[in-house]
C-alpha positions in Angstrom: 17.6 54.0 28.0 16.8 57.6 27.4 18.9 59.7 25.0 18.5 63.0 23.1 19.8 64.9 20.1 19.9 68.5 19.2 18.1 69.6 16.0 18.5 73.3 15.4 17.0 75.0 18.5 15.0 71.8 19.4 16.0 69.0 21.7 14.5 65.6 20.8 14.4 63.2 23.7 13.7 59.5 22.9 13.4 56.1 24.6 15.9 53.7 23.1 15.4 50.0 23.2 17.6 47.4 21.6 15.7 44.5 20.0 16.4 41.4 17.9 15.5 43.1 14.6 17.1 44.0 11.3 16.1 47.7 11.0 15.8 50.7 13.2 12.2 51.9 13.8 11.0 55.3 15.2 7.5 55.9 16.6 5.9 59.0 18.0 3.1 58.2 20.4 -0.1 60.3 20.8 1.5 61.4 24.1 4.3 62.8 22.0 6.9 60.3 23.3 9.5 59.2 20.8 10.3 55.5 20.8 13.3 54.1 19.0 13.9 50.4 18.5 17.3 49.5 17.2 19.0 46.2 16.2 21.2 44.8 18.8 24.8 46.1 18.8 23.9 49.3 16.9 26.2 52.1 18.0 24.7 55.1 19.7 26.3 57.3 17.1 24.4 55.4 14.4 21.1 55.7 16.3 21.6 59.4 16.8 22.3 59.8 13.1 19.1 58.1 12.2 17.1 60.1 14.7 18.5 63.3 13.3 17.6 62.4 9.8 14.0 61.7 10.9 13.9 64.8 13.1 11.6 66.9 10.8 9.1 64.0 10.7 9.3 63.6 14.5 8.7 67.3 15.2 5.8 67.3 12.7 4.2 64.3 14.4 4.6 65.9 17.9 3.1 69.1 16.6 0.2 67.2 15.1 -0.5 65.3 18.3 -0.3 68.5 20.3 -3.7 69.5 19.0 -5.2 66.5 20.9 -3.7 67.6 24.2 -6.0 69.5 26.5 -4.2 72.5 27.9 -7.0 74.3 29.5 -5.6 76.4 32.3 -6.8 76.0 35.8 -9.8 78.2 36.5 -11.4 79.2 39.8 -15.0 78.3 40.6 -16.0 81.7 42.0 -18.3 84.5 40.8 -16.5 86.7 38.2 -14.4 83.9 36.7 -15.0 83.0 33.1 -15.5 79.4 31.7 -15.9 78.1 28.2 -18.8 76.2 26.7 -18.9 75.3 23.0 -16.2 78.0 22.3 -17.9 80.9 24.1 -16.7 82.4 27.4 -19.4 82.7 30.1 -19.2 84.6 33.3 -19.6 82.3 36.3 -22.1 83.2 39.0 -22.0 81.2 42.1 -24.9 81.5 44.6 -25.5 79.7 47.9 -29.0 78.2 47.9 -30.8 75.3 49.6 -30.5 73.2 46.4 -27.9 72.4 43.7 -28.4 73.6 40.1 -26.4 74.6 37.1 -27.8 76.5 34.1 -26.6 78.9 31.5 -28.4 81.9 30.1 -27.3 85.0 28.2 -23.6 85.4 28.9 -23.3 83.6 32.2 -23.4 80.2 33.8 -25.2 80.2 37.1 -24.2 77.6 39.8 -26.5 77.4 42.7 -25.1 75.2 45.5 -25.9 74.2 49.0 -22.2 74.8 49.7 -20.2 77.1 47.4 -17.2 74.8 47.8 -19.1 72.3 45.6 -19.3 74.7 42.7 -16.5 73.1 40.8 -17.8 69.6 41.2 -21.3 70.7 40.1 -20.0 72.6 37.1 -17.8 69.7 35.9 -20.8 67.4 36.3 -22.9 69.8 34.2 -20.2 69.8 31.5 -20.1 66.0 31.4 -23.9 65.9 31.1 -23.8 68.5 28.3 -21.1 66.5 26.5 -23.2 63.3 26.8 -26.1 65.2 25.0 -24.1 67.3 22.5 -21.4 64.9 21.3 -23.9 62.3 19.8 -25.8 65.2 18.2 -22.7 66.4 16.5 -21.4 63.0 15.7 -24.5 61.5 14.1 -24.4 63.3 10.8 -20.6 62.7 10.5 -21.1 59.0 11.2 -23.8 59.0 8.5 -21.3 60.5 6.0 -18.7 57.9 6.7 -21.0 55.0 6.0 -20.1 55.4 2.3 -16.6 54.1 3.3 -18.2 50.9 4.8 -17.4 51.9 8.4 -19.5 52.8 11.4 -18.4 53.1 15.0 -20.1 51.0 17.6 -20.7 54.1 19.7 -19.5 57.4 21.0 -18.2 57.3 24.6 -16.9 59.8 27.2 -13.6 59.3 29.0 -11.4 61.7 30.8 -8.0 61.7 29.1 -5.2 63.9 30.5 -3.3 63.9 27.2 -5.8 63.5 24.4 -9.0 65.0 23.0 -10.1 61.8 21.4 -9.2 58.2 20.5 -10.6 55.3 18.5 -10.3 51.7 19.6 -9.6 48.8 17.2 -13.2 47.5 17.9 -14.6 50.9 16.7 -15.4 52.9 19.8 -15.1 56.6 19.4 -13.9 58.0 22.7 -14.1 61.7 23.4 -12.7 63.8 26.3 -15.6 65.6 28.0 -13.3 68.7 28.2 -13.9 69.0 24.5 -17.4 70.4 25.2 -15.6 73.7 26.0 -14.4 74.0 22.4 -16.3 75.4 19.4 -18.6 72.9 17.5 -16.3 72.7 14.4 -13.4 71.8 16.7 -15.5 68.9 18.1 -16.4 67.9 14.5 -12.7 67.9 13.6 -11.8 65.5 16.4 -14.7 63.2 15.6 -13.8 63.3 11.9 -10.2 62.5 12.7 -11.3 59.5 14.8 -13.7 58.3 12.1 -10.8 58.4 9.6 -9.0 56.0 11.8 -11.7 53.5 11.2 -10.6 53.5 7.6 -6.8 54.1 8.0 -5.3 53.1 11.3 -2.2 55.2 10.9 -1.5 58.8 9.7 -0.8 57.8 6.1 -1.2 59.9 3.0 -4.5 58.2 2.4 -5.6 59.1 6.0 -5.0 62.8 5.4 -6.6 62.7 1.9 -9.9 61.3 3.5 -9.7 63.8 6.3 -9.3 66.7 3.9 -12.1 65.4 1.6 -14.5 65.2 4.5 -13.4 68.4 6.3 -11.5 70.6 3.9 -10.8 73.3 6.6 -9.7 70.8 9.3 -6.3 72.6 9.7 -8.1 75.8 10.7 -10.1 74.0 13.5 -7.0 72.0 14.5 -5.2 75.3 15.0 -8.2 76.8 16.8 -8.3 73.9 19.2 -4.6 74.3 19.9 -4.9 78.0 20.6 -8.4 78.6 22.1 -8.0 76.5 25.2 -4.3 76.9 25.6 
C-alpha cells in the first residue's frame, strides 16, 4: 500500500509492505522511492511515527540521489538553439547537405544533414560517440588511484538511464549515462569517483563518504554543479 506523512512543509510518500520480520526497515532507492517494510500487524500509526522519526534521513537521501537524476530540459534541434558539451554551451548550426556530419569548433556545433529532421538523431549519436571516447580518458587515472584499495572495475560502459547519472554493478561494471557528456569534466569525475567508492563500500556509510572525500575533497561542489547546471 502507499501512505504518506507530513514533515514540516514536505510530504513524504512511501510504499508500505508488511513482512514476516521483527523490525521495521526503511530504504530510499536511487530513484528516490521510499520503501517501508514493517512486521505483520504493526499499526499504521506506529509505522507513521517511525517514518516521521527517520524523515530527516529520508529527505537527505532523496536530496543526495537527486544529483544523479538527469534533468536536462528538452532542447530543439534547430539553428540558434544552444546545447551543452563538457559543461560549455554551444550554438547549434543545422545545415542541409548531401551528407551527414557533426563537428564542433569555436562556440558552435555544426550539424550537416541530408534531412534537417535528422539533426537530433545525428547530434545524439555524436554525443554518444564523444562519451565513448571521453569517459574512459577521464576514468583511467581515477581507476588507477583506486587500485590502492584493492579494487578495479571490469570496465566502463554506456547506458541510457532516465533517472540516474551512473551506477555500479556487483560484478564491478561502472555504467555511465551518455547524457553526462554534457556536464563539466569535474562533474563526470565526481560520478565516476562515486561509483568507484561503491566497489569498496556498497552502501552510503560513513566509511563510503570518508573515502569519497579523501579522493575528491571538493565533491560536494561538483555534485551541486551537476544538480544545477543541467537543471
